[in-house]
C-alpha positions as CSV (number, residue, x, y, z in Angstrom):
1,M,0.0,0.0,0.0
2,L,2.4,2.7,-1.3
3,T,-0.3,5.4,-1.6
4,G,-2.0,4.9,1.8
5,F,-5.3,4.3,0.1
6,E,-7.3,1.1,0.5
7,P,-7.1,-1.5,-2.3
8,R,-10.0,-2.0,-4.7
9,R,-11.5,-5.1,-3.0
10,Q,-11.4,-3.6,0.5
11,K,-14.5,-1.9,2.0
12,V,-14.8,1.9,1.8
13,I,-13.3,3.5,4.9
14,S,-15.6,5.1,7.5
15,R,-16.4,8.8,7.5
16,T,-14.2,9.3,10.5
17,A,-11.2,7.7,8.8
18,F,-12.0,9.7,5.7
19,A,-12.1,13.0,7.7
20,M,-8.7,12.1,9.2
21,R,-7.4,11.4,5.7
22,M,-8.7,14.8,4.5
23,A,-7.3,16.6,7.5
24,R,-3.9,15.0,6.7
25,A,-4.2,16.2,3.1
26,I,-5.2,19.7,4.1
27,G,-2.3,19.7,6.5
28,L,0.1,18.8,3.8
29,W,-1.4,21.5,1.5
30,A,-1.0,24.1,4.3
31,L,2.6,23.0,5.0
32,L,3.5,23.2,1.3
33,T,1.8,26.6,1.0
34,F,3.5,28.0,4.1
35,G,6.9,26.7,2.9
36,G,6.3,28.4,-0.5
37,L,5.4,31.6,1.3
38,V,8.6,31.6,3.4
39,I,10.7,31.0,0.3
40,G,9.0,34.0,-1.4
41,M,9.5,36.2,1.6
42,V,13.1,35.3,2.0
43,G,13.7,35.8,-1.7
44,Y,12.1,39.2,-1.9
45,A,13.9,40.4,1.3
46,W,17.2,39.2,-0.1
47,T,17.0,40.3,-3.7
48,E,15.0,43.5,-3.3
49,G,15.7,44.5,0.2
50,M,12.0,44.5,1.1
51,G,10.8,44.6,4.7
52,F,8.7,41.9,6.3
53,A,5.3,43.3,5.3
54,D,6.3,44.1,1.7
55,S,8.0,40.7,1.1
56,F,4.9,39.0,2.6
57,V,2.4,40.8,0.4
58,N,4.4,40.2,-2.7
59,A,5.0,36.5,-2.0
60,A,1.4,36.0,-1.0
61,M,0.1,37.7,-4.2
62,I,2.4,35.7,-6.5
63,L,1.6,32.5,-4.6
64,S,-2.1,33.1,-5.0
65,G,-1.7,33.9,-8.7
66,M,-2.5,37.6,-8.5
67,G,1.0,38.9,-9.4
68,P,3.5,41.2,-7.6
69,V,2.4,44.4,-5.9
70,A,5.6,46.4,-5.7
71,E,7.8,47.3,-8.7
72,L,11.0,45.2,-8.9
73,H,14.2,47.3,-9.2
74,T,17.0,44.7,-9.4
75,T,17.8,42.1,-12.0
76,A,18.2,39.5,-9.2
77,G,14.7,40.4,-8.0
78,K,13.2,40.1,-11.4
79,V,14.8,36.7,-12.0
80,F,13.7,35.6,-8.5
81,A,10.2,36.7,-9.2
82,G,10.0,34.8,-12.4
83,C,11.4,31.6,-10.8
84,Y,9.1,32.1,-7.8
85,A,6.1,32.5,-10.1
86,I,6.9,29.1,-11.7
87,L,7.4,27.5,-8.3
88,S,4.1,29.0,-7.1
89,G,2.2,27.5,-10.1
90,L,3.6,24.1,-9.2
91,I,2.7,24.6,-5.5
92,I,-0.9,25.3,-6.5
93,V,-1.2,22.2,-8.7
94,I,0.5,19.9,-6.2
95,G,-1.6,21.3,-3.3
96,A,-4.8,20.8,-5.3
97,G,-3.7,17.2,-5.9
98,F,-3.1,16.7,-2.2
99,V,-6.6,17.8,-1.4
100,L,-8.5,16.3,-4.4
101,A,-6.9,12.9,-4.4
102,P,-8.7,11.5,-1.3
103,V,-12.0,12.8,-2.6
104,A,-11.5,11.3,-6.1
105,H,-10.3,8.0,-4.6
106,R,-13.3,7.7,-2.3
107,V,-15.7,8.4,-5.2
108,L,-14.0,5.9,-7.5
109,H,-13.6,3.3,-4.7
110,R,-17.3,3.5,-3.8
111,F,-18.1,2.9,-7.5
112,H,-15.8,-0.2,-7.6
113,V,-17.2,-1.6,-4.4
114,E,-20.8,-1.2,-5.6
115,T,-19.9,-2.7,-9.0
116,S,-18.3,-5.8,-7.4
117,R,-21.4,-6.3,-5.2
118,E,-23.6,-6.4,-8.3
119,N,-21.4,-9.2,-9.9
């Protein structure tokens, strides 16, 4: 059981176990998002010399897909912002996978269990 999901022939897990699985997935998403936010804040502070509030708002806006707030003045800051935007896109996709995978698995697993009962 490499994925942590129950195999096809096993019964569907209880709602409590599913809630715990979702809590773990949301926790992974939050950890990934927080890590991405810290990377952005450190990068903006280092390359652009921004303070805590400015680096936070720029990192949060890029991580959410909105784009930077402050104008970037250094070449290093512009290169960092481009790389950070690519990283942020990956964080969004991976985070969505963390949260949606248990839901999709439960729906598909329920379908397989009901199909095998009919046979």
